[in-house]
Backbone as JSON, one array per atom type, in Angstrom:
{
  "sequence": "XXXXXXXXXXXXXXXXXXXXXXXXXXXXXXXXXXXXXXXXXXXXXXXXXXXXXXXXXXXXXXXXXXXXXXXXXXXXXXXXXXXXXXXXXXXXXXXXXXXXXXXXXXXXXXXXXXXXXXXXXXXXXXXXXXXXXXXXXXXXXXXXXXXXXXXXXXXXXXXXXXXXXXXXXXXXXXXXXXXXXXXXXXXXXXXXXXXXXXXXXXX",
  "N": [[101.15, -1.27, 39.26], [100.89, -1.52, 36.53], [98.34, -2.65, 36.4], [96.86, -0.53, 37.42], [97.2, 1.3, 35.36], [95.92, 0.01, 33.23], [93.34, -0.09, 34.26], [92.78, 2.65, 34.41], [92.81, 3.3, 31.69], [90.65, 1.79, 30.78], [88.57, 3.03, 32.17], [88.73, 5.58, 31.03], [88.13, 4.99, 28.38], [85.51, 4.1, 28.66], [84.31, 6.4, 29.65], [84.68, 8.11, 27.46], [83.16, 6.76, 25.55], [80.61, 7.01, 26.64], [80.37, 9.69, 26.41], [80.03, 10.19, 23.75], [77.79, 11.47, 21.31], [74.52, 10.26, 21.21], [71.75, 9.23, 19.36], [68.57, 10.01, 20.6], [65.47, 8.53, 21.81], [63.42, 10.09, 20.84], [64.54, 11.19, 18.52], [65.02, 8.88, 16.99], [62.39, 8.05, 16.68], [61.47, 10.15, 15.14], [62.93, 9.81, 12.75], [61.96, 7.32, 12.01], [59.29, 8.01, 11.58], [59.66, 9.72, 9.39], [60.53, 7.9, 7.4], [58.29, 6.24, 7.21], [56.45, 8.08, 6.23], [57.52, 8.61, 3.7], [57.25, 6.1, 2.43], [54.47, 5.93, 2.47], [53.85, 8.16, 0.89], [54.91, 7.34, -1.59], [53.24, 5.2, -2.22], [50.89, 6.64, -2.46], [51.39, 8.26, -4.68], [51.43, 6.29, -6.69], [48.76, 5.39, -6.49], [47.38, 7.75, -7.16], [48.23, 8.11, -9.79], [47.0, 5.89, -11.01], [44.31, 6.58, -10.56], [44.06, 8.92, -12.09], [44.49, 7.91, -14.68], [42.27, 6.2, -14.9], [40.07, 8.01, -14.72], [40.59, 9.61, -17.01], [40.48, 7.69, -19.04], [37.81, 6.85, -18.88], [36.51, 9.25, -19.48], [37.38, 9.54, -22.13], [36.08, 7.32, -23.24], [33.45, 8.13, -22.92], [33.39, 10.38, -24.63], [33.83, 9.11, -27.08], [31.55, 7.52, -27.22], [29.54, 9.46, -27.37], [30.19, 10.61, -29.84], [29.63, 8.45, -31.51], [26.96, 8.35, -31.12], [25.9, 6.56, -29.32], [23.76, 5.65, -27.11], [23.59, 3.79, -25.02], [26.28, 3.26, -24.4], [27.07, 5.79, -23.65], [25.6, 6.13, -21.29], [26.7, 4.06, -19.79], [29.34, 4.96, -19.48], [28.93, 7.3, -18.0], [27.8, 6.23, -15.66], [29.93, 4.68, -14.75], [31.8, 6.71, -14.26], [30.63, 8.1, -12.16], [30.77, 6.15, -10.15], [33.55, 5.97, -9.9], [34.04, 8.56, -9.04], [32.85, 8.52, -6.5], [34.5, 6.68, -5.22], [36.87, 8.13, -5.33], [36.3, 10.29, -3.65], [36.03, 9.0, -1.2], [38.67, 8.15, -0.9], [39.97, 10.64, -0.92], [38.97, 11.71, 1.42], [40.25, 10.12, 3.3], [42.85, 10.99, 2.78], [42.74, 13.64, 3.59], [42.42, 13.26, 6.34], [44.92, 12.05, 6.88], [46.64, 14.14, 6.17], [45.98, 15.99, 8.13], [46.86, 14.59, 10.35], [49.59, 14.65, 9.86], [50.07, 17.35, 10.26], [49.61, 17.47, 13.0], [51.72, 15.84, 13.91], [53.97, 17.29, 13.04], [53.58, 19.61, 14.49], [53.98, 18.66, 17.09], [56.73, 17.99, 16.93], [57.83, 20.5, 16.52], [57.13, 21.82, 18.9], [58.6, 20.28, 20.65], [61.33, 20.5, 19.76], [61.75, 23.1, 18.76], [62.89, 24.58, 16.43], [64.12, 26.03, 13.34], [63.84, 24.35, 11.09], [61.79, 22.52, 11.75], [59.71, 24.32, 12.03], [59.4, 25.18, 9.38], [58.66, 22.71, 8.21], [56.2, 22.34, 9.46], [54.75, 24.5, 8.4], [54.66, 23.67, 5.7], [53.15, 21.31, 5.95], [50.74, 22.25, 6.96], [49.92, 23.82, 4.79], [49.57, 21.79, 2.86], [47.47, 20.35, 4.05], [45.4, 22.21, 3.95], [45.04, 22.45, 1.17], [44.3, 19.81, 0.5], [41.87, 19.59, 1.89], [40.36, 21.56, 0.6], [40.24, 20.45, -1.98], [38.73, 18.17, -1.44], [36.23, 19.27, -0.71], [35.47, 20.51, -3.13], [35.36, 18.27, -4.84], [33.29, 16.79, -3.67], [31.11, 18.5, -4.13], [31.12, 18.53, -6.94], [30.61, 15.83, -7.5], [28.03, 15.52, -6.45], [26.6, 17.15, -8.21], [27.14, 15.82, -10.6], [25.87, 13.38, -10.16], [23.2, 14.24, -10.1], [23.02, 15.1, -12.72], [23.41, 12.74, -14.16], [21.14, 11.37, -13.3], [19.23, 12.95, -14.55], [19.83, 12.37, -17.17], [19.09, 9.69, -17.29], [16.37, 10.04, -16.93], [15.52, 11.73, -19.05], [16.96, 11.06, -21.28], [19.8, 11.23, -23.58], [20.23, 14.27, -23.68], [21.49, 17.28, -25.2], [22.31, 19.58, -23.5], [22.55, 18.25, -21.04], [24.55, 16.35, -21.54], [26.68, 18.02, -22.18], [27.12, 19.41, -19.76], [27.71, 17.26, -18.09], [30.09, 16.37, -19.21], [31.74, 18.59, -18.71], [31.96, 18.46, -15.94], [33.26, 16.0, -15.65], [35.69, 16.56, -16.92], [36.68, 18.43, -15.12], [37.08, 16.8, -12.89], [39.17, 15.23, -13.87], [41.13, 17.2, -14.08], [41.45, 17.85, -11.37], [42.38, 15.41, -10.43], [44.82, 15.29, -11.72], [46.09, 17.47, -10.51], [46.13, 16.52, -7.9], [47.9, 14.38, -8.17], [50.22, 15.81, -8.72], [50.53, 17.17, -6.29], [51.05, 15.0, -4.64], [53.5, 14.1, -5.65], [55.03, 16.33, -4.95], [54.82, 16.25, -2.16], [56.15, 13.85, -1.66], [58.77, 14.51, -2.47], [59.32, 16.52, -0.57], [59.2, 15.08, 1.85], [61.27, 13.28, 1.49], [63.4, 15.08, 1.47], [63.15, 16.01, 4.08], [63.79, 13.7, 5.54], [66.5, 13.38, 4.8], [67.57, 15.71, 5.95], [66.98, 15.29, 8.66], [68.53, 13.05, 9.15], [71.04, 14.17, 8.97], [70.93, 15.85, 11.05], [70.1, 18.47, 10.81], [69.08, 21.62, 11.87]],
  "CA": [[101.15, -0.05, 38.43], [100.34, -1.89, 35.22], [96.9, -2.82, 36.59], [96.27, 0.8, 37.55], [97.18, 1.92, 34.03], [94.85, -0.64, 32.45], [92.06, 0.36, 34.82], [92.58, 4.03, 34.0], [92.47, 3.3, 30.26], [89.28, 1.29, 30.65], [87.66, 4.09, 32.62], [88.77, 6.64, 30.02], [87.39, 4.51, 27.2], [84.08, 4.07, 29.0], [83.86, 7.79, 29.73], [84.63, 8.63, 26.09], [82.03, 6.14, 24.88], [79.37, 7.61, 27.11], [80.34, 11.09, 26.0], [79.66, 10.3, 22.34], [76.37, 11.78, 21.13], [73.7, 9.14, 20.74], [70.38, 9.68, 19.07], [67.6, 9.58, 21.59], [64.26, 7.88, 21.32], [62.65, 11.05, 20.05], [65.18, 11.3, 17.2], [64.74, 7.64, 16.27], [60.97, 8.08, 16.31], [61.34, 11.11, 14.04], [63.44, 9.17, 11.54], [60.99, 6.27, 11.66], [58.14, 8.7, 11.0], [60.05, 10.19, 8.05], [60.54, 6.75, 6.47], [56.9, 5.82, 7.01], [55.81, 9.08, 5.37], [58.01, 8.41, 2.33], [56.58, 4.91, 1.9], [53.06, 6.3, 2.25], [53.81, 9.06, -0.27], [55.16, 6.56, -2.82], [51.99, 4.49, -2.51], [49.9, 7.63, -2.88], [51.71, 8.63, -6.07], [50.95, 5.2, -7.56], [47.29, 5.42, -6.48], [46.93, 8.93, -7.91], [48.46, 7.84, -11.22], [45.93, 4.99, -11.45], [43.05, 7.33, -10.58], [44.08, 9.82, -13.25], [44.32, 7.09, -15.89], [40.88, 5.73, -14.94], [39.2, 9.13, -15.07], [40.82, 10.01, -18.39], [39.99, 6.61, -19.9], [36.34, 6.89, -18.9], [36.15, 10.45, -20.24], [37.59, 9.22, -23.55], [35.0, 6.41, -23.63], [32.25, 8.96, -23.02], [33.48, 11.17, -25.87], [33.66, 8.21, -28.22], [30.15, 7.1, -27.26], [28.76, 10.6, -27.87], [30.47, 10.72, -31.27], [28.92, 7.35, -32.18], [25.55, 8.44, -30.75], [25.59, 5.29, -28.67], [23.16, 6.04, -25.83], [23.94, 2.8, -24.0], [27.67, 3.46, -24.0], [27.11, 7.06, -22.92], [25.1, 5.87, -19.94], [27.69, 3.22, -19.09], [30.48, 5.8, -19.11], [28.5, 8.18, -16.91], [27.65, 5.42, -14.44], [31.28, 4.33, -14.31], [32.47, 7.89, -13.73], [30.05, 8.36, -10.85], [31.36, 5.18, -9.21], [34.94, 6.39, -9.67], [33.98, 9.77, -8.23], [32.57, 8.14, -5.12], [35.73, 6.08, -4.69], [37.85, 9.21, -5.17], [35.95, 11.08, -2.47], [36.4, 8.18, -0.04], [40.13, 8.22, -0.8], [40.35, 12.0, -0.56], [38.64, 11.87, 2.84], [41.37, 9.52, 4.04], [44.03, 11.83, 2.61], [42.57, 14.81, 4.47], [42.75, 12.8, 7.69], [46.36, 11.86, 6.96], [47.26, 15.46, 6.14], [45.79, 16.58, 9.46], [47.76, 13.89, 11.29], [50.93, 15.17, 9.61], [50.14, 18.64, 10.94], [49.75, 17.18, 14.43], [53.06, 15.32, 14.14], [54.92, 18.39, 12.88], [53.39, 20.51, 15.63], [54.66, 18.04, 18.22], [58.17, 18.1, 16.74], [58.21, 21.9, 16.72], [57.03, 22.1, 20.33], [59.69, 19.59, 21.35], [62.67, 20.92, 19.38], [61.75, 24.56, 18.56], [63.93, 25.0, 15.5], [63.63, 26.56, 12.07], [63.47, 23.27, 10.16], [60.47, 22.0, 12.12], [58.74, 25.38, 11.72], [59.15, 25.1, 7.93], [57.91, 21.48, 7.95], [54.83, 22.56, 9.9], [54.1, 25.35, 7.4], [54.38, 22.83, 4.53], [52.08, 20.36, 6.26], [49.48, 23.01, 7.04], [49.56, 24.17, 3.41], [49.06, 20.58, 2.21], [46.17, 20.01, 4.64], [44.41, 23.15, 3.41], [44.79, 22.07, -0.23], [43.56, 18.54, 0.47], [40.51, 19.86, 2.34], [39.68, 22.3, -0.47], [39.96, 19.51, -3.06], [37.63, 17.3, -1.01], [34.98, 20.03, -0.79], [35.1, 20.67, -4.54], [34.99, 16.96, -5.39], [31.96, 16.43, -3.18], [30.14, 19.31, -4.87], [31.08, 18.05, -8.32], [29.95, 14.52, -7.56], [26.59, 15.74, -6.25], [26.03, 17.66, -9.46], [27.21, 14.77, -11.62], [24.8, 12.41, -9.87], [21.94, 14.84, -10.57], [23.08, 15.13, -14.19], [23.19, 11.36, -14.63], [19.73, 11.07, -13.06], [18.48, 13.62, -15.61], [20.06, 11.62, -18.41], [18.24, 8.5, -17.2], [14.97, 10.43, -17.04], [15.2, 12.42, -20.29], [17.78, 10.6, -22.38], [21.04, 11.99, -23.8], [20.02, 15.62, -24.17], [22.76, 17.99, -25.38], [22.75, 20.31, -22.3], [22.92, 17.28, -20.01], [25.84, 15.76, -21.91], [27.7, 19.07, -22.09], [27.45, 19.65, -18.35], [28.36, 16.05, -17.56], [31.48, 16.37, -19.67], [32.47, 19.63, -17.98], [32.25, 17.94, -14.6], [34.27, 14.95, -15.77], [36.96, 17.23, -17.22], [37.18, 19.02, -13.88], [37.6, 15.69, -12.08], [40.47, 14.88, -14.43], [42.06, 18.26, -13.68], [41.72, 17.69, -9.94], [43.21, 14.21, -10.27], [46.18, 15.67, -12.15], [46.64, 18.33, -9.45], [46.4, 15.65, -6.76], [49.13, 13.65, -8.46], [51.32, 16.76, -8.56], [50.72, 17.38, -4.85], [51.66, 13.81, -4.07], [54.91, 14.15, -6.02], [55.66, 17.37, -4.13], [54.91, 15.74, -0.79], [57.21, 12.84, -1.64], [60.06, 15.23, -2.49], [59.51, 17.21, 0.7], [59.47, 14.12, 2.91], [62.64, 12.78, 1.27], [64.3, 16.13, 1.95], [63.07, 16.03, 5.55], [64.56, 12.56, 6.04], [67.93, 13.7, 4.65], [67.95, 16.71, 6.94], [66.95, 14.69, 10.0], [69.7, 12.18, 9.29], [72.23, 15.01, 9.19], [70.74, 16.63, 12.26], [69.95, 19.88, 10.47], [68.09, 22.31, 12.67]],
  "C": [[100.53, -0.33, 37.07], [98.83, -2.04, 35.31], [96.2, -1.47, 36.72], [96.17, 1.5, 36.2], [96.06, 1.36, 33.17], [93.48, -0.17, 32.93], [91.74, 1.78, 34.38], [92.17, 4.12, 32.53], [91.04, 2.83, 30.03], [88.27, 2.34, 31.06], [87.59, 5.22, 31.61], [87.96, 6.25, 28.79], [85.89, 4.54, 27.45], [83.53, 5.48, 29.04], [83.7, 8.4, 28.33], [83.43, 8.07, 25.35], [80.73, 6.78, 25.3], [79.24, 9.06, 26.66], [79.94, 11.27, 24.54], [78.17, 10.6, 22.2], [75.62, 10.57, 20.58], [72.29, 9.65, 20.46], [69.42, 9.14, 20.11], [66.39, 8.94, 20.96], [63.45, 8.82, 20.44], [63.22, 11.17, 18.63], [64.91, 10.04, 16.38], [63.29, 7.58, 15.81], [60.73, 9.02, 15.14], [61.81, 10.51, 12.73], [62.49, 8.08, 11.06], [59.75, 6.89, 11.01], [58.43, 9.22, 9.6], [59.98, 9.06, 7.03], [59.12, 6.28, 6.17], [56.18, 6.79, 6.07], [56.24, 8.91, 3.93], [57.35, 7.2, 1.69], [55.12, 5.2, 1.58], [52.94, 7.21, 1.03], [53.99, 8.3, -1.58], [53.91, 5.78, -3.21], [50.93, 5.45, -3.04], [50.14, 8.08, -4.31], [51.19, 7.56, -7.02], [49.42, 5.2, -7.64], [46.76, 6.59, -7.32], [47.14, 8.76, -9.41], [47.36, 6.94, -11.77], [44.59, 5.74, -11.55], [42.97, 8.24, -11.8], [43.84, 9.05, -14.54], [42.86, 6.62, -16.02], [39.92, 6.85, -15.35], [39.34, 9.5, -16.54], [40.3, 8.95, -19.36], [38.48, 6.63, -20.01], [35.84, 8.12, -19.65], [36.31, 10.2, -21.74], [36.49, 8.3, -24.08], [33.69, 7.17, -23.8], [32.26, 9.75, -24.33], [33.25, 10.29, -27.1], [32.21, 7.77, -28.36], [29.25, 8.22, -27.79], [28.95, 10.75, -29.38], [29.71, 9.66, -32.06], [27.4, 7.43, -31.99], [25.05, 7.13, -30.15], [25.07, 5.58, -27.26], [23.53, 5.08, -24.71], [25.36, 2.99, -23.49], [27.85, 4.77, -23.25], [26.69, 6.84, -21.47], [26.09, 5.04, -19.14], [28.89, 4.04, -18.63], [30.13, 6.72, -17.95], [28.39, 7.42, -15.59], [29.01, 5.04, -13.87], [31.97, 5.52, -13.67], [31.92, 8.26, -12.35], [30.65, 7.42, -9.8], [32.8, 5.56, -8.88], [34.99, 7.65, -8.82], [33.72, 9.46, -6.77], [33.81, 7.53, -4.47], [36.79, 7.15, -4.44], [37.56, 10.03, -3.91], [36.28, 10.3, -1.19], [37.91, 8.24, 0.19], [40.59, 9.6, -0.36], [40.04, 12.29, 0.91], [39.74, 11.28, 3.7], [42.62, 10.4, 3.95], [43.94, 13.1, 3.46], [42.91, 14.43, 5.91], [44.24, 12.62, 7.88], [47.09, 13.2, 6.98], [47.13, 16.15, 7.5], [46.66, 15.9, 10.51], [49.2, 14.35, 11.1], [51.11, 16.53, 10.28], [50.34, 18.42, 12.44], [51.16, 16.7, 14.76], [54.1, 16.45, 14.06], [54.8, 19.4, 14.02], [54.11, 19.97, 16.86], [56.17, 18.17, 18.13], [58.64, 19.54, 16.97], [58.16, 22.27, 18.2], [58.2, 21.48, 21.08], [61.05, 20.21, 21.05], [62.83, 22.43, 19.17], [62.91, 25.02, 17.69], [63.31, 25.4, 14.16], [63.16, 25.49, 11.11], [62.07, 22.76, 10.47], [59.38, 23.04, 11.87], [58.39, 25.36, 10.24], [58.33, 23.86, 7.59], [56.44, 21.65, 8.34], [54.08, 23.45, 8.91], [53.74, 24.54, 6.15], [53.19, 21.92, 4.78], [50.73, 21.07, 6.38], [48.99, 23.41, 5.66], [48.95, 22.96, 2.7], [47.67, 20.22, 2.74], [45.07, 20.92, 4.11], [44.05, 22.78, 1.97], [43.97, 20.79, -0.33], [42.11, 18.76, 0.88], [39.71, 20.59, 1.26], [39.32, 21.37, -1.63], [38.79, 18.6, -2.7], [36.28, 18.02, -1.13], [34.54, 20.17, -2.25], [34.66, 19.34, -5.15], [33.6, 16.53, -4.93], [30.88, 17.21, -3.92], [29.99, 18.84, -6.31], [30.34, 16.73, -8.43], [28.44, 14.67, -7.38], [25.93, 16.22, -7.53], [26.06, 16.61, -10.56], [26.12, 13.73, -11.4], [23.44, 12.95, -10.32], [21.88, 14.83, -12.09], [22.81, 13.75, -14.77], [21.73, 10.97, -14.43], [18.86, 11.72, -14.13], [18.64, 12.89, -16.94], [19.2, 10.35, -18.43], [16.78, 8.88, -17.44], [14.62, 10.96, -18.43], [15.98, 11.94, -21.51], [18.97, 11.53, -22.59], [20.81, 13.35, -24.45], [21.35, 16.39, -24.22], [23.19, 18.77, -24.13], [23.21, 19.38, -21.18], [24.32, 16.73, -20.3], [26.97, 16.79, -21.8], [28.11, 19.3, -20.65], [28.15, 18.44, -17.74], [29.82, 16.02, -17.97], [32.31, 17.42, -18.94], [32.87, 19.14, -16.59], [33.35, 16.88, -14.67], [35.65, 15.55, -16.06], [37.55, 17.83, -15.95], [37.73, 17.95, -12.94], [38.99, 15.28, -12.57], [41.51, 15.93, -14.02], [42.43, 18.15, -12.2], [42.61, 16.47, -9.68], [44.65, 14.5, -10.66], [46.85, 16.55, -11.08], [46.98, 17.5, -8.2], [47.68, 14.86, -6.95], [50.34, 14.56, -8.28], [51.59, 17.02, -7.09], [51.41, 16.19, -4.2], [53.14, 13.73, -4.41], [55.66, 15.17, -5.16], [55.85, 16.89, -2.7], [56.01, 14.7, -0.66], [58.58, 13.51, -1.63], [60.34, 15.9, -1.15], [59.85, 16.24, 1.82], [60.84, 13.47, 2.73], [63.67, 13.8, 1.74], [64.33, 16.16, 3.48], [63.87, 14.88, 6.16], [66.06, 12.83, 5.94], [68.39, 14.69, 5.71], [67.96, 16.14, 8.35], [68.12, 13.75, 10.22], [70.96, 12.99, 9.59], [72.1, 15.86, 10.45], [70.61, 18.11, 12.01], [68.81, 20.47, 11.28], [67.88, 23.71, 12.15]]
}
């Protein structure tokens, strides 16, 4: 009788253990994806802060060179800004690709789980992808014009219209870099919120 009681208790314990909800592979993969996104966002914030500082520093150097009427320093600042613009476009191209991958991931989660939280995450990711793509298009256009402006400066020297337009383009790059940093901060907050909600199983 004692053995039967022990056996029954063991079976009950095993049944209870199996009955406990366990996160499946899909849920673990979702949490892993959330953590990876947060780490990526944090790196992006740091990169965007550095980019903003570089653009602003070079713009300040340009302004100082113009004030001093230092043609060599003006040209050096313009050349540096063009190089930074090219690097920014390469980085922005990668960010557009990442934003599109986030849309794909969110779409998969919505198709799998079909809940309100995943629908909201997908809307956020689509919004971010549209903004990143728009920024890339504008940056490419600005860089093309800045390269033409710098070429004109090399050909004709530091003419006032050339310098004025070059500065306008550089200021716009600074504004875009500041907006990009803000978007990265927003994305980091959203992904941290998503991780908290996924940990709690909010649907």
